[in-house]
C-alpha positions as CSV (number, residue, x, y, z in Angstrom):
1,M,81.5,-21.0,-59.6
2,P,77.9,-19.7,-59.3
3,A,75.8,-20.3,-56.2
4,Y,72.1,-20.5,-55.8
5,V,70.0,-19.4,-52.9
6,I,66.6,-21.2,-52.7
7,F,63.8,-20.1,-50.5
8,D,60.7,-22.3,-50.0
9,I,58.3,-19.8,-48.4
10,H,54.7,-20.0,-47.1
11,V,53.4,-16.4,-46.8
12,D,51.0,-16.1,-43.9
13,D,50.4,-12.4,-44.1
14,P,50.7,-10.9,-47.6
15,D,50.2,-7.4,-46.4
16,A,53.0,-7.6,-43.8
17,Y,55.2,-9.4,-46.4
18,A,54.9,-6.7,-49.1
19,P,57.4,-4.2,-47.6
20,Y,60.1,-6.8,-47.7
21,R,60.1,-7.3,-51.5
22,G,61.6,-3.9,-52.6
23,P,64.5,-3.7,-50.1
24,A,65.3,-7.4,-50.4
25,G,65.5,-7.1,-54.2
26,A,67.8,-4.1,-53.9
27,A,70.1,-6.0,-51.6
28,V,70.3,-8.9,-54.0
29,E,71.3,-6.6,-56.8
30,A,73.8,-4.7,-54.7
31,H,75.6,-8.0,-53.9
32,G,75.8,-9.2,-57.5
33,G,72.8,-11.5,-57.4
34,R,69.7,-11.9,-59.6
35,Y,66.4,-13.6,-59.4
36,L,65.9,-16.7,-61.5
37,A,62.5,-17.5,-60.1
38,R,60.3,-15.5,-57.9
39,G,57.0,-17.1,-56.9
40,G,55.9,-18.2,-60.3
41,A,53.8,-21.3,-61.2
42,T,55.1,-24.6,-59.9
43,E,54.4,-28.3,-60.6
44,V,55.6,-31.0,-58.2
45,L,57.1,-33.8,-60.2
46,E,58.0,-36.3,-57.5
47,G,57.2,-36.7,-53.8
48,E,55.2,-34.6,-51.4
49,W,55.9,-30.9,-51.6
50,D,53.6,-28.2,-50.5
51,V,54.9,-25.4,-52.6
52,D,53.6,-21.9,-52.0
53,R,56.3,-19.4,-53.0
54,L,59.6,-20.7,-54.4
55,V,62.4,-18.1,-54.9
56,V,65.7,-18.9,-56.7
57,L,68.6,-16.4,-56.6
58,E,71.8,-16.7,-58.5
59,F,75.1,-15.2,-57.3
60,P,78.6,-15.4,-58.9
61,S,79.9,-17.4,-55.9
62,M,79.1,-18.9,-52.5
63,E,81.1,-16.1,-50.9
64,Q,78.9,-13.5,-52.6
65,A,75.7,-15.4,-51.6
66,R,76.8,-15.5,-48.0
67,A,77.8,-11.9,-48.1
68,W,74.4,-10.9,-49.4
69,Y,72.6,-13.0,-46.7
70,R,74.7,-11.6,-43.9
71,S,74.8,-8.0,-45.1
72,P,73.3,-5.3,-43.0
73,E,71.0,-4.3,-45.9
74,Y,69.4,-7.8,-46.0
75,Q,69.5,-8.5,-42.3
76,E,67.5,-5.3,-41.8
77,V,64.6,-6.6,-43.8
78,A,64.8,-10.3,-43.2
79,P,62.8,-10.0,-40.0
80,I,59.9,-8.7,-42.1
81,R,59.9,-11.9,-44.1
82,Q,60.4,-14.1,-41.1
83,A,57.4,-12.4,-39.2
84,A,55.1,-12.6,-42.2
85,S,56.0,-16.1,-43.5
86,R,57.6,-19.4,-42.6
87,G,59.9,-21.4,-44.7
88,R,63.4,-22.7,-45.4
89,A,66.4,-21.4,-47.3
90,V,69.6,-23.0,-48.6
91,I,72.7,-22.0,-50.6
92,V,73.9,-24.6,-53.1
93,E,77.0,-24.4,-55.2
94,G,76.5,-24.6,-58.9
95,A,78.1,-27.0,-61.3
96,A,81.3,-25.9,-63.1
């Protein structure tokens, strides 16, 4: 069953954030994931939501999503994102 990793990110320092993008993308691909959305245009339909950069990743399973997030390749670059931005992330299991 697929799993989706969703990041709701507010980039505070775009220059410091830039070096994160390439290695993060390579780590996603190396773990069987792909980008479904990556900072495109958004429109809030309900409620209050201050959307800056929304990223949606798809992985074949929850296990592969967790393995990607915990991988040495991703954990090496995650501090770059964390230092240059603030936000939230979640993994959600897809529907069968």
